[in-house]
N, CA, C, O and the ligand as a Tripos MOL2 file, in Angstrom:
@<TRIPOS>MOLECULE
protein
  281   279    71     0     0
PROTEIN
NO_CHARGES

@<TRIPOS>ATOM
      1 N          14.9290   -3.9640    3.2500 N.3       1 MET1
      2 CA         15.8960   -4.2800    2.2070 C.3       1 MET1
      3 C          15.3000   -4.0130    0.8370 C.2       1 MET1
      4 O          14.1530   -4.3710    0.5690 O.2       1 MET1
      5 N          16.0610   -3.3980   -0.0050 N.am      2 ARG2
      6 CA         15.5120   -3.0390   -1.3090 C.3       2 ARG2
      7 C          16.3930   -3.5390   -2.4400 C.2       2 ARG2
      8 O          16.3260   -3.0190   -3.5530 O.2       2 ARG2
      9 N          17.2030   -4.5230   -2.1720 N.am      3 TYR3
     10 CA         18.0460   -5.0210   -3.2500 C.3       3 TYR3
     11 C          17.1900   -5.7480   -4.2800 C.2       3 TYR3
     12 O          16.0950   -6.2130   -3.9630 O.2       3 TYR3
     13 N          17.6690   -5.8430   -5.4730 N.am      4 ARG4
     14 CA         16.9100   -6.4890   -6.5340 C.3       4 ARG4
     15 C          17.5260   -7.8200   -6.8880 C.2       4 ARG4
     16 O          18.6340   -7.8910   -7.4190 O.2       4 ARG4
     17 N          16.8100   -8.8530   -6.5940 N.am      5 ARG5
     18 CA         17.2960  -10.1800   -6.9340 C.3       5 ARG5
     19 C          16.9540  -10.5280   -8.3700 C.2       5 ARG5
     20 O          17.5960  -11.3720   -8.9940 O.2       5 ARG5
     21 N          15.9460   -9.8720   -8.8720 N.am      6 ARG6
     22 CA         15.4730  -10.2020  -10.2150 C.3       6 ARG6
     23 C          15.5220   -8.9710  -11.0850 C.2       6 ARG6
     24 O          15.6460   -7.8460  -10.6010 O.2       6 ARG6
     25 N          15.4250   -9.2010  -12.3550 N.am      7 ARG7
     26 CA         15.4810   -8.0710  -13.2670 C.3       7 ARG7
     27 C          14.1790   -7.2730  -13.2870 C.2       7 ARG7
     28 O          14.1790   -6.0860  -13.6130 O.2       7 ARG7
     29 N          13.0880   -7.9150  -12.9460 N.am      8 LEU8
     30 CA         11.8200   -7.1980  -12.9790 C.3       8 LEU8
     31 C          11.7100   -6.2660  -11.7900 C.2       8 LEU8
     32 O          11.9850   -6.6650  -10.6590 O.2       8 LEU8
     33 N          11.3130   -5.0330  -12.0340 N.am      9 PRO9
     34 CA         11.2960   -4.0400  -10.9580 C.3       9 PRO9
     35 C          10.0130   -4.0740  -10.1310 C.2       9 PRO9
     36 O           9.3740   -3.0440   -9.9150 O.2       9 PRO9
     37 N           9.6490   -5.2550   -9.6780 N.am     10 PHE10
     38 CA          8.4250   -5.3610   -8.9020 C.3      10 PHE10
     39 C           8.6870   -6.0010   -7.5480 C.2      10 PHE10
     40 O           9.6570   -6.7370   -7.3670 O.2      10 PHE10
     41 N           7.8160   -5.7100   -6.6150 N.am     11 LYS11
     42 CA          7.7660   -6.4550   -5.3650 C.3      11 LYS11
     43 C           6.3420   -6.9650   -5.2330 C.2      11 LYS11
     44 O           5.4140   -6.4220   -5.8310 O.2      11 LYS11
     45 N           6.1840   -8.0130   -4.4440 N.am     12 ALA12
     46 CA          4.8790   -8.6570   -4.3540 C.3      12 ALA12
     47 C           4.2260   -8.3950   -3.0050 C.2      12 ALA12
     48 O           4.8810   -8.4530   -1.9640 O.2      12 ALA12
     49 N           2.9330   -8.1080   -3.0350 N.am     13 CYS13
     50 CA          2.1810   -7.9540   -1.7950 C.3      13 CYS13
     51 C           2.0780   -9.3190   -1.1220 C.2      13 CYS13
     52 O           1.7000  -10.2990   -1.7640 O.2      13 CYS13
     53 N           2.4120   -9.3900    0.1660 N.am     14 LYS14
     54 CA          2.3820  -10.6770    0.8630 C.3      14 LYS14
     55 C           0.9610  -11.1620    1.0850 C.2      14 LYS14
     56 O           0.7210  -12.3570    1.2610 O.2      14 LYS14
     57 N           0.0380  -10.2450    1.0760 N.am     15 LYS15
     58 CA         -1.3350  -10.6040    1.3840 C.3      15 LYS15
     59 C          -2.1090  -11.1050    0.1540 C.2      15 LYS15
     60 O          -2.7370  -12.1620    0.1930 O.2      15 LYS15
     61 N          -2.0530  -10.3340   -0.9270 N.am     16 CYS16
     62 CA         -2.8720  -10.6970   -2.0890 C.3      16 CYS16
     63 C          -2.0460  -11.0360   -3.3230 C.2      16 CYS16
     64 O          -2.6070  -11.3290   -4.3790 O.2      16 CYS16
     65 N          -0.7080  -10.9990   -3.2030 N.am     17 LYS17
     66 CA          0.2010  -11.3860   -4.2760 C.3      17 LYS17
     67 C           0.2540  -10.4300   -5.4580 C.2      17 LYS17
     68 O           0.8590  -10.7420   -6.4830 O.2      17 LYS17
     69 N          -0.3570   -9.3020   -5.3270 N.am     18 MET18
     70 CA         -0.2680   -8.3560   -6.4220 C.3      18 MET18
     71 C           1.1540   -7.8220   -6.5410 C.2      18 MET18
     72 O           1.8160   -7.5600   -5.5360 O.2      18 MET18
     73 N           1.6200   -7.6620   -7.7900 N.am     19 LEU19
     74 CA          2.9480   -7.1060   -8.0220 C.3      19 LEU19
     75 C           2.8410   -5.6100   -8.2540 C.2      19 LEU19
     76 O           2.0670   -5.1450   -9.0900 O.2      19 LEU19
     77 N           3.6300   -4.8730   -7.5000 N.am     20 VAL20
     78 CA          3.6110   -3.4170   -7.6240 C.3      20 VAL20
     79 C           5.0270   -2.9010   -7.8290 C.2      20 VAL20
     80 O           5.9940   -3.6230   -7.5880 O.2      20 VAL20
     81 N           5.1510   -1.6810   -8.2630 N.am     21 ASP21
     82 CA          6.4610   -1.0730   -8.4340 C.3      21 ASP21
     83 C           7.1530   -0.9180   -7.0770 C.2      21 ASP21
     84 O           6.5010   -0.8780   -6.0340 O.2      21 ASP21
     85 N           8.4820   -0.8330   -7.1130 N.am     22 TYR22
     86 CA          9.2330   -0.7720   -5.8640 C.3      22 TYR22
     87 C           8.9280    0.4670   -5.0160 C.2      22 TYR22
     88 O           9.0420    0.4350   -3.7910 O.2      22 TYR22
     89 N           8.5470    1.5330   -5.6700 N.am     23 ASP23
     90 CA          8.3210    2.7510   -4.8840 C.3      23 ASP23
     91 C           6.9040    2.8490   -4.3160 C.2      23 ASP23
     92 O           6.5750    3.8320   -3.6530 O.2      23 ASP23
     93 N           6.0730    1.8550   -4.5640 N.am     24 VAL24
     94 CA          4.7260    1.8500   -3.9970 C.3      24 VAL24
     95 C           4.8000    1.4240   -2.5320 C.2      24 VAL24
     96 O           5.4450    0.4280   -2.2060 O.2      24 VAL24
     97 N           4.1390    2.1780   -1.6500 N.am     25 GLU25
     98 CA          4.2420    1.8570   -0.2300 C.3      25 GLU25
     99 C           3.0280    1.1310    0.3180 C.2      25 GLU25
    100 O           3.0920    0.4910    1.3670 O.2      25 GLU25
    101 N           1.9220    1.2380   -0.4010 N.am     26 ARG26
    102 CA          0.7070    0.5850    0.0650 C.3      26 ARG26
    103 C           0.0710   -0.1430   -1.1130 C.2      26 ARG26
    104 O          -0.0620    0.4210   -2.1990 O.2      26 ARG26
    105 N          -0.3150   -1.3760   -0.9010 N.am     27 CYS27
    106 CA         -0.9060   -2.1580   -1.9820 C.3      27 CYS27
    107 C          -2.2190   -1.5120   -2.4450 C.2      27 CYS27
    108 O          -3.1120   -1.2630   -1.6350 O.2      27 CYS27
    109 N          -2.3290   -1.2420   -3.7490 N.am     28 PRO28
    110 CA         -3.5430   -0.5930   -4.2430 C.3      28 PRO28
    111 C          -4.7580   -1.5230   -4.1950 C.2      28 PRO28
    112 O          -5.8940   -1.0740   -4.3460 O.2      28 PRO28
    113 N          -4.5170   -2.7950   -3.9900 N.am     29 ARG29
    114 CA         -5.6230   -3.7520   -4.0210 C.3      29 ARG29
    115 C          -6.1590   -4.0540   -2.6280 C.2      29 ARG29
    116 O          -7.3730   -4.0550   -2.4210 O.2      29 ARG29
    117 N          -5.2730   -4.3090   -1.6740 N.am     30 CYS30
    118 CA         -5.7460   -4.7220   -0.3430 C.3      30 CYS30
    119 C          -5.2560   -3.7910    0.7620 C.2      30 CYS30
    120 O          -5.5230   -4.0400    1.9380 O.2      30 CYS30
    121 N          -4.5420   -2.7230    0.4030 N.am     31 SER31
    122 CA         -4.0460   -1.7280    1.3630 C.3      31 SER31
    123 C          -3.0000   -2.2560    2.3320 C.2      31 SER31
    124 O          -2.6630   -1.5880    3.3100 O.2      31 SER31
    125 N          -2.4890   -3.4390    2.0680 N.am     32 SER32
    126 CA         -1.4330   -3.9740    2.9200 C.3      32 SER32
    127 C          -0.1310   -3.2040    2.6830 C.2      32 SER32
    128 O           0.1000   -2.6930    1.5870 O.2      32 SER32
    129 N           0.7120   -3.1240    3.7050 N.am     33 THR33
    130 CA          2.0100   -2.4740    3.5350 C.3      33 THR33
    131 C           3.1390   -3.4860    3.6560 C.2      33 THR33
    132 O           4.3040   -3.1220    3.8170 O.2      33 THR33
    133 N           2.7810   -4.7440    3.5770 N.am     34 SER34
    134 CA          3.7690   -5.8010    3.7160 C.3      34 SER34
    135 C           4.0890   -6.4090    2.3450 C.2      34 SER34
    136 O           3.2380   -7.0340    1.7120 O.2      34 SER34
    137 N           5.3420   -6.2100    1.9000 N.am     35 PHE35
    138 CA          5.7310   -6.6840    0.5740 C.3      35 PHE35
    139 C           6.9260   -7.6060    0.6730 C.2      35 PHE35
    140 O           7.6590   -7.5980    1.6620 O.2      35 PHE35
    141 N           7.1110   -8.4050   -0.3700 N.am     36 SER36
    142 CA          8.2400   -9.3190   -0.4020 C.3      36 SER36
    143 C           8.9830   -9.1990   -1.7200 C.2      36 SER36
    144 O           8.3830   -9.0590   -2.7860 O.2      36 SER36
    145 N          10.3210   -9.2580   -1.6190 N.am     37 ASP37
    146 CA         11.1540   -9.2930   -2.8220 C.3      37 ASP37
    147 C          11.2890  -10.7210   -3.3330 C.2      37 ASP37
    148 O          11.7560  -10.9630   -4.4460 O.2      37 ASP37
    149 N          10.8740  -11.6420   -2.5040 N.am     38 ASP38
    150 CA         11.1170  -13.0430   -2.8100 C.3      38 ASP38
    151 C           9.8520  -13.6820   -3.3720 C.2      38 ASP38
    152 O           9.0600  -14.2880   -2.6510 O.2      38 ASP38
    153 N           9.6940  -13.5280   -4.6660 N.am     39 TRP39
    154 CA          8.5000  -14.0700   -5.2980 C.3      39 TRP39
    155 C           8.8720  -14.7760   -6.5900 C.2      39 TRP39
    156 O           9.9620  -14.5930   -7.1330 O.2      39 TRP39
    157 N           7.9580  -15.5710   -7.0580 N.am     40 GLU40
    158 CA          8.2430  -16.3860   -8.2360 C.3      40 GLU40
    159 C           7.0750  -16.3920   -9.1900 C.2      40 GLU40
    160 O           5.9200  -16.4980   -8.7780 O.2      40 GLU40
    161 N           7.3730  -16.2800  -10.4460 N.am     41 GLY41
    162 CA          6.3290  -16.4100  -11.4610 C.3      41 GLY41
    163 C           5.4360  -15.1960  -11.5400 C.2      41 GLY41
    164 O           5.0350  -14.6400  -10.5180 O.2      41 GLY41
    165 N           5.1260  -14.7880  -12.7470 N.am     42 MET42
    166 CA          4.2520  -13.6290  -12.8690 C.3      42 MET42
    167 C           3.0820  -13.9640  -13.7770 C.2      42 MET42
    168 O           3.2510  -14.5510  -14.8460 O.2      42 MET42
    169 N           1.9020  -13.5830  -13.3350 N.am     43 VAL43
    170 CA          0.7000  -13.7550  -14.1360 C.3      43 VAL43
    171 C           0.1140  -12.3750  -14.3710 C.2      43 VAL43
    172 O          -0.0750  -11.6030  -13.4310 O.2      43 VAL43
    173 N          -0.1700  -12.0710  -15.6170 N.am     44 ILE44
    174 CA         -0.8340  -10.8060  -15.9100 C.3      44 ILE44
    175 C          -2.2780  -11.1140  -16.2760 C.2      44 ILE44
    176 O          -2.5600  -11.7720  -17.2780 O.2      44 ILE44
    177 N          -3.1710  -10.6280  -15.4510 N.am     45 VAL45
    178 CA         -4.5890  -10.8850  -15.6700 C.3      45 VAL45
    179 C          -5.2060   -9.6590  -16.3360 C.2      45 VAL45
    180 O          -5.1970   -8.5580  -15.7850 O.2      45 VAL45
    181 N          -5.7360   -9.8770  -17.5210 N.am     46 VAL46
    182 CA         -6.3420   -8.7660  -18.2450 C.3      46 VAL46
    183 C          -7.8660   -8.8270  -18.1570 C.2      46 VAL46
    184 O          -8.5390   -7.8300  -17.8930 O.2      46 VAL46
    185 N          -8.3790  -10.0220  -18.3850 N.am     47 ARG47
    186 CA         -9.8250  -10.2020  -18.2610 C.3      47 ARG47
    187 C         -10.1070  -11.3400  -17.2970 C.2      47 ARG47
    188 O         -10.2010  -12.4980  -17.7060 O.2      47 ARG47
    189 N         -10.2410  -11.0150  -16.0190 N.am     48 PRO48
    190 CA        -10.3650  -12.0590  -14.9850 C.3      48 PRO48
    191 C         -11.5380  -13.0080  -15.2160 C.2      48 PRO48
    192 O         -11.4690  -14.1710  -14.8190 O.2      48 PRO48
    193 N         -12.5870  -12.5470  -15.8370 N.am     49 GLN49
    194 CA        -13.7770  -13.3910  -16.0450 C.3      49 GLN49
    195 C         -13.4680  -14.5810  -16.9400 C.2      49 GLN49
    196 O         -14.0320  -15.6620  -16.7680 O.2      49 GLN49
    197 N         -12.5670  -14.3750  -17.8990 N.am     50 SER50
    198 CA        -12.3390  -15.4370  -18.8680 C.3      50 SER50
    199 C         -10.9070  -15.9440  -18.8210 C.2      50 SER50
    200 O         -10.4090  -16.4860  -19.8070 O.2      50 SER50
    201 N         -10.2440  -15.7730  -17.6910 N.am     51 SER51
    202 CA         -8.8450  -16.1620  -17.5950 C.3      51 SER51
    203 C          -8.6580  -17.3840  -16.7180 C.2      51 SER51
    204 O          -9.0420  -17.3830  -15.5480 O.2      51 SER51
    205 N          -8.0640  -18.4340  -17.2880 N.am     52 SER52
    206 CA         -7.7970  -19.6190  -16.4660 C.3      52 SER52
    207 C          -6.6540  -19.3440  -15.5050 C.2      52 SER52
    208 O          -6.5860  -19.9410  -14.4310 O.2      52 SER52
    209 N          -5.7490  -18.4390  -15.8880 N.am     53 ALA53
    210 CA         -4.6590  -18.0720  -14.9760 C.3      53 ALA53
    211 C          -5.2190  -17.4050  -13.7290 C.2      53 ALA53
    212 O          -4.7430  -17.6540  -12.6220 O.2      53 ALA53
    213 N          -6.2200  -16.5650  -13.9030 N.am     54 ALA54
    214 CA         -6.8410  -15.8930  -12.7700 C.3      54 ALA54
    215 C          -7.4970  -16.9070  -11.8370 C.2      54 ALA54
    216 O          -7.5120  -16.7300  -10.6190 O.2      54 ALA54
    217 N          -8.0340  -17.9650  -12.4270 N.am     55 GLU55
    218 CA         -8.6590  -19.0100  -11.6140 C.3      55 GLU55
    219 C          -7.6250  -19.7390  -10.7710 C.2      55 GLU55
    220 O          -7.8520  -20.0330   -9.5980 O.2      55 GLU55
    221 N          -6.4760  -20.0280  -11.3950 N.am     56 ILE56
    222 CA         -5.4290  -20.7800  -10.6970 C.3      56 ILE56
    223 C          -4.9220  -20.0070   -9.4860 C.2      56 ILE56
    224 O          -4.7480  -20.5860   -8.4140 O.2      56 ILE56
    225 N          -4.6840  -18.7180   -9.6400 N.am     57 ILE57
    226 CA         -4.1750  -17.9480   -8.5130 C.3      57 ILE57
    227 C          -5.2920  -17.2890   -7.7110 C.2      57 ILE57
    228 O          -5.0380  -16.5320   -6.7740 O.2      57 ILE57
    229 N          -6.5420  -17.5920   -8.0960 N.am     58 GLU58
    230 CA         -7.7080  -17.1520   -7.3360 C.3      58 GLU58
    231 C          -7.8060  -15.6460   -7.1830 C.2      58 GLU58
    232 O          -7.9950  -15.1370   -6.0780 O.2      58 GLU58
    233 N          -7.6790  -14.9400   -8.2830 N.am     59 VAL59
    234 CA         -7.9110  -13.5000   -8.2320 C.3      59 VAL59
    235 C          -9.0770  -13.1360   -9.1370 C.2      59 VAL59
    236 O          -9.3370  -13.7900  -10.1470 O.2      59 VAL59
    237 N          -9.7500  -12.1050   -8.7570 N.am     60 LYS60
    238 CA        -10.9020  -11.6620   -9.5390 C.3      60 LYS60
    239 C         -10.6940  -10.2600  -10.0900 C.2      60 LYS60
    240 O         -11.6070   -9.6550  -10.6520 O.2      60 LYS60
    241 N          -9.4750   -9.7530   -9.9190 N.am     61 ASP61
    242 CA         -9.1660   -8.4260  -10.4270 C.3      61 ASP61
    243 C          -8.1230   -8.5440  -11.5270 C.2      61 ASP61
    244 O          -7.3840   -9.5260  -11.5960 O.2      61 ASP61
    245 N          -8.0720   -7.5430  -12.3780 N.am     62 SER62
    246 CA         -7.0090   -7.5190  -13.3600 C.3      62 SER62
    247 C          -5.7660   -6.9030  -12.7320 C.2      62 SER62
    248 O          -5.8550   -6.1330  -11.7760 O.2      62 SER62
    249 N          -4.6110   -7.2520  -13.2810 N.am     63 GLY63
    250 CA         -3.3670   -6.7160  -12.7560 C.3      63 GLY63
    251 C          -2.2530   -7.7260  -12.8950 C.2      63 GLY63
    252 O          -2.4140   -8.7600  -13.5440 O.2      63 GLY63
    253 N          -1.1190   -7.4240  -12.2820 N.am     64 ARG64
    254 CA          0.0180   -8.3350  -12.2840 C.3      64 ARG64
    255 C           0.0600   -9.0440  -10.9430 C.2      64 ARG64
    256 O          -0.0680   -8.4110   -9.8940 O.2      64 ARG64
    257 N           0.2370  -10.3390  -10.9770 N.am     65 PHE65
    258 CA          0.2830  -11.0940   -9.7330 C.3      65 PHE65
    259 C           1.4290  -12.0840   -9.7410 C.2      65 PHE65
    260 O           1.7970  -12.6130  -10.7900 O.2      65 PHE65
    261 N           1.9890  -12.3320   -8.5730 N.am     66 ALA66
    262 CA          3.0110  -13.3630   -8.4270 C.3      66 ALA66
    263 C           2.3040  -14.6790   -8.1650 C.2      66 ALA66
    264 O           1.2280  -14.7050   -7.5680 O.2      66 ALA66
    265 N           2.9080  -15.7700   -8.6110 N.am     67 ILE67
    266 CA          2.3270  -17.0820   -8.3530 C.3      67 ILE67
    267 C           2.7010  -17.5350   -6.9370 C.2      67 ILE67
    268 O           1.8720  -18.0720   -6.2030 O.2      67 ILE67
    269 N           3.9630  -17.3080   -6.5730 N.am     68 LYS68
    270 CA          4.4110  -17.6900   -5.2360 C.3      68 LYS68
    271 C           5.0420  -16.4910   -4.5430 C.2      68 LYS68
    272 O           5.8520  -15.7850   -5.1440 O.2      68 LYS68
    273 N           4.6870  -16.2580   -3.3050 N.am     69 VAL69
    274 CA          5.3160  -15.2080   -2.5120 C.3      69 VAL69
    275 C           5.8070  -15.8280   -1.2150 C.2      69 VAL69
    276 O           5.0480  -16.5040   -0.5210 O.2      69 VAL69
    277 N           7.0750  -15.6010   -0.8840 N.am     70 ARG70
    278 CA          7.5910  -16.1580    0.3610 C.3      70 ARG70
    279 C           7.7090  -15.0720    1.4140 C.2      70 ARG70
    280 O           8.1280  -15.3460    2.5390 O.2      70 ARG70
    281 ZN         -2.2600   -6.6490   -1.6150 Zn       71 ZN71
@<TRIPOS>BOND
     1     1     2 1
     2     2     3 1
     3     3     4 2
     4     3     5 am
     5     5     6 1
     6     6     7 1
     7     7     8 2
     8     7     9 am
     9     9    10 1
    10    10    11 1
    11    11    12 2
    12    11    13 am
    13    13    14 1
    14    14    15 1
    15    15    16 2
    16    15    17 am
    17    17    18 1
    18    18    19 1
    19    19    20 2
    20    19    21 am
    21    21    22 1
    22    22    23 1
    23    23    24 2
    24    23    25 am
    25    25    26 1
    26    26    27 1
    27    27    28 2
    28    27    29 am
    29    29    30 1
    30    30    31 1
    31    31    32 2
    32    31    33 am
    33    33    34 1
    34    34    35 1
    35    35    36 2
    36    35    37 am
    37    37    38 1
    38    38    39 1
    39    39    40 2
    40    39    41 am
    41    41    42 1
    42    42    43 1
    43    43    44 2
    44    43    45 am
    45    45    46 1
    46    46    47 1
    47    47    48 2
    48    47    49 am
    49    49    50 1
    50    50    51 1
    51    51    52 2
    52    51    53 am
    53    53    54 1
    54    54    55 1
    55    55    56 2
    56    55    57 am
    57    57    58 1
    58    58    59 1
    59    59    60 2
    60    59    61 am
    61    61    62 1
    62    62    63 1
    63    63    64 2
    64    63    65 am
    65    65    66 1
    66    66    67 1
    67    67    68 2
    68    67    69 am
    69    69    70 1
    70    70    71 1
    71    71    72 2
    72    71    73 am
    73    73    74 1
    74    74    75 1
    75    75    76 2
    76    75    77 am
    77    77    78 1
    78    78    79 1
    79    79    80 2
    80    79    81 am
    81    81    82 1
    82    82    83 1
    83    83    84 2
    84    83    85 am
    85    85    86 1
    86    86    87 1
    87    87    88 2
    88    87    89 am
    89    89    90 1
    90    90    91 1
    91    91    92 2
    92    91    93 am
    93    93    94 1
    94    94    95 1
    95    95    96 2
    96    95    97 am
    97    97    98 1
    98    98    99 1
    99    99   100 2
   100    99   101 am
   101   101   102 1
   102   102   103 1
   103   103   104 2
   104   103   105 am
   105   105   106 1
   106   106   107 1
   107   107   108 2
   108   107   109 am
   109   109   110 1
   110   110   111 1
   111   111   112 2
   112   111   113 am
   113   113   114 1
   114   114   115 1
   115   115   116 2
   116   115   117 am
   117   117   118 1
   118   118   119 1
   119   119   120 2
   120   119   121 am
   121   121   122 1
   122   122   123 1
   123   123   124 2
   124   123   125 am
   125   125   126 1
   126   126   127 1
   127   127   128 2
   128   127   129 am
   129   129   130 1
   130   130   131 1
   131   131   132 2
   132   131   133 am
   133   133   134 1
   134   134   135 1
   135   135   136 2
   136   135   137 am
   137   137   138 1
   138   138   139 1
   139   139   140 2
   140   139   141 am
   141   141   142 1
   142   142   143 1
   143   143   144 2
   144   143   145 am
   145   145   146 1
   146   146   147 1
   147   147   148 2
   148   147   149 am
   149   149   150 1
   150   150   151 1
   151   151   152 2
   152   151   153 am
   153   153   154 1
   154   154   155 1
   155   155   156 2
   156   155   157 am
   157   157   158 1
   158   158   159 1
   159   159   160 2
   160   159   161 am
   161   161   162 1
   162   162   163 1
   163   163   164 2
   164   163   165 am
   165   165   166 1
   166   166   167 1
   167   167   168 2
   168   167   169 am
   169   169   170 1
   170   170   171 1
   171   171   172 2
   172   171   173 am
   173   173   174 1
   174   174   175 1
   175   175   176 2
   176   175   177 am
   177   177   178 1
   178   178   179 1
   179   179   180 2
   180   179   181 am
   181   181   182 1
   182   182   183 1
   183   183   184 2
   184   183   185 am
   185   185   186 1
   186   186   187 1
   187   187   188 2
   188   187   189 am
   189   189   190 1
   190   190   191 1
   191   191   192 2
   192   191   193 am
   193   193   194 1
   194   194   195 1
   195   195   196 2
   196   195   197 am
   197   197   198 1
   198   198   199 1
   199   199   200 2
   200   199   201 am
   201   201   202 1
   202   202   203 1
   203   203   204 2
   204   203   205 am
   205   205   206 1
   206   206   207 1
   207   207   208 2
   208   207   209 am
   209   209   210 1
   210   210   211 1
   211   211   212 2
   212   211   213 am
   213   213   214 1
   214   214   215 1
   215   215   216 2
   216   215   217 am
   217   217   218 1
   218   218   219 1
   219   219   220 2
   220   219   221 am
   221   221   222 1
   222   222   223 1
   223   223   224 2
   224   223   225 am
   225   225   226 1
   226   226   227 1
   227   227   228 2
   228   227   229 am
   229   229   230 1
   230   230   231 1
   231   231   232 2
   232   231   233 am
   233   233   234 1
   234   234   235 1
   235   235   236 2
   236   235   237 am
   237   237   238 1
   238   238   239 1
   239   239   240 2
   240   239   241 am
   241   241   242 1
   242   242   243 1
   243   243   244 2
   244   243   245 am
   245   245   246 1
   246   246   247 1
   247   247   248 2
   248   247   249 am
   249   249   250 1
   250   250   251 1
   251   251   252 2
   252   251   253 am
   253   253   254 1
   254   254   255 1
   255   255   256 2
   256   255   257 am
   257   257   258 1
   258   258   259 1
   259   259   260 2
   260   259   261 am
   261   261   262 1
   262   262   263 1
   263   263   264 2
   264   263   265 am
   265   265   266 1
   266   266   267 1
   267   267   268 2
   268   267   269 am
   269   269   270 1
   270   270   271 1
   271   271   272 2
   272   271   273 am
   273   273   274 1
   274   274   275 1
   275   275   276 2
   276   275   277 am
   277   277   278 1
   278   278   279 1
   279   279   280 2
@<TRIPOS>SUBSTRUCTURE
     1 MET1         2 RESIDUE 1 A MET
     2 ARG2         6 RESIDUE 1 A ARG
     3 TYR3        10 RESIDUE 1 A TYR
     4 ARG4        14 RESIDUE 1 A ARG
     5 ARG5        18 RESIDUE 1 A ARG
     6 ARG6        22 RESIDUE 1 A ARG
     7 ARG7        26 RESIDUE 1 A ARG
     8 LEU8        30 RESIDUE 1 A LEU
     9 PRO9        34 RESIDUE 1 A PRO
    10 PHE10       38 RESIDUE 1 A PHE
    11 LYS11       42 RESIDUE 1 A LYS
    12 ALA12       46 RESIDUE 1 A ALA
    13 CYS13       50 RESIDUE 1 A CYS
    14 LYS14       54 RESIDUE 1 A LYS
    15 LYS15       58 RESIDUE 1 A LYS
    16 CYS16       62 RESIDUE 1 A CYS
    17 LYS17       66 RESIDUE 1 A LYS
    18 MET18       70 RESIDUE 1 A MET
    19 LEU19       74 RESIDUE 1 A LEU
    20 VAL20       78 RESIDUE 1 A VAL
    21 ASP21       82 RESIDUE 1 A ASP
    22 TYR22       86 RESIDUE 1 A TYR
    23 ASP23       90 RESIDUE 1 A ASP
    24 VAL24       94 RESIDUE 1 A VAL
    25 GLU25       98 RESIDUE 1 A GLU
    26 ARG26      102 RESIDUE 1 A ARG
    27 CYS27      106 RESIDUE 1 A CYS
    28 PRO28      110 RESIDUE 1 A PRO
    29 ARG29      114 RESIDUE 1 A ARG
    30 CYS30      118 RESIDUE 1 A CYS
    31 SER31      122 RESIDUE 1 A SER
    32 SER32      126 RESIDUE 1 A SER
    33 THR33      130 RESIDUE 1 A THR
    34 SER34      134 RESIDUE 1 A SER
    35 PHE35      138 RESIDUE 1 A PHE
    36 SER36      142 RESIDUE 1 A SER
    37 ASP37      146 RESIDUE 1 A ASP
    38 ASP38      150 RESIDUE 1 A ASP
    39 TRP39      154 RESIDUE 1 A TRP
    40 GLU40      158 RESIDUE 1 A GLU
    41 GLY41      162 RESIDUE 1 A GLY
    42 MET42      166 RESIDUE 1 A MET
    43 VAL43      170 RESIDUE 1 A VAL
    44 ILE44      174 RESIDUE 1 A ILE
    45 VAL45      178 RESIDUE 1 A VAL
    46 VAL46      182 RESIDUE 1 A VAL
    47 ARG47      186 RESIDUE 1 A ARG
    48 PRO48      190 RESIDUE 1 A PRO
    49 GLN49      194 RESIDUE 1 A GLN
    50 SER50      198 RESIDUE 1 A SER
    51 SER51      202 RESIDUE 1 A SER
    52 SER52      206 RESIDUE 1 A SER
    53 ALA53      210 RESIDUE 1 A ALA
    54 ALA54      214 RESIDUE 1 A ALA
    55 GLU55      218 RESIDUE 1 A GLU
    56 ILE56      222 RESIDUE 1 A ILE
    57 ILE57      226 RESIDUE 1 A ILE
    58 GLU58      230 RESIDUE 1 A GLU
    59 VAL59      234 RESIDUE 1 A VAL
    60 LYS60      238 RESIDUE 1 A LYS
    61 ASP61      242 RESIDUE 1 A ASP
    62 SER62      246 RESIDUE 1 A SER
    63 GLY63      250 RESIDUE 1 A GLY
    64 ARG64      254 RESIDUE 1 A ARG
    65 PHE65      258 RESIDUE 1 A PHE
    66 ALA66      262 RESIDUE 1 A ALA
    67 ILE67      266 RESIDUE 1 A ILE
    68 LYS68      270 RESIDUE 1 A LYS
    69 VAL69      274 RESIDUE 1 A VAL
    70 ARG70      278 RESIDUE 1 A ARG
    71 ZN71       281 GROUP 0 **** ****
């Protein structure tokens, strides 16, 4: 299913929560091919070393991440 429930044109990787464009077929971070349209909240991590947001969602890479993925 590729319908858009939200205005943001992203889908979330079910494994690592990274947000990628809809036309991406493989997660660039963990190589998973399992994505979800049903996600909530977006965190953009620019400098993971000094980001409290990165700590909360437990990521060590920069990028866009969903807070919740169902
Ligand atoms: Zn991933």
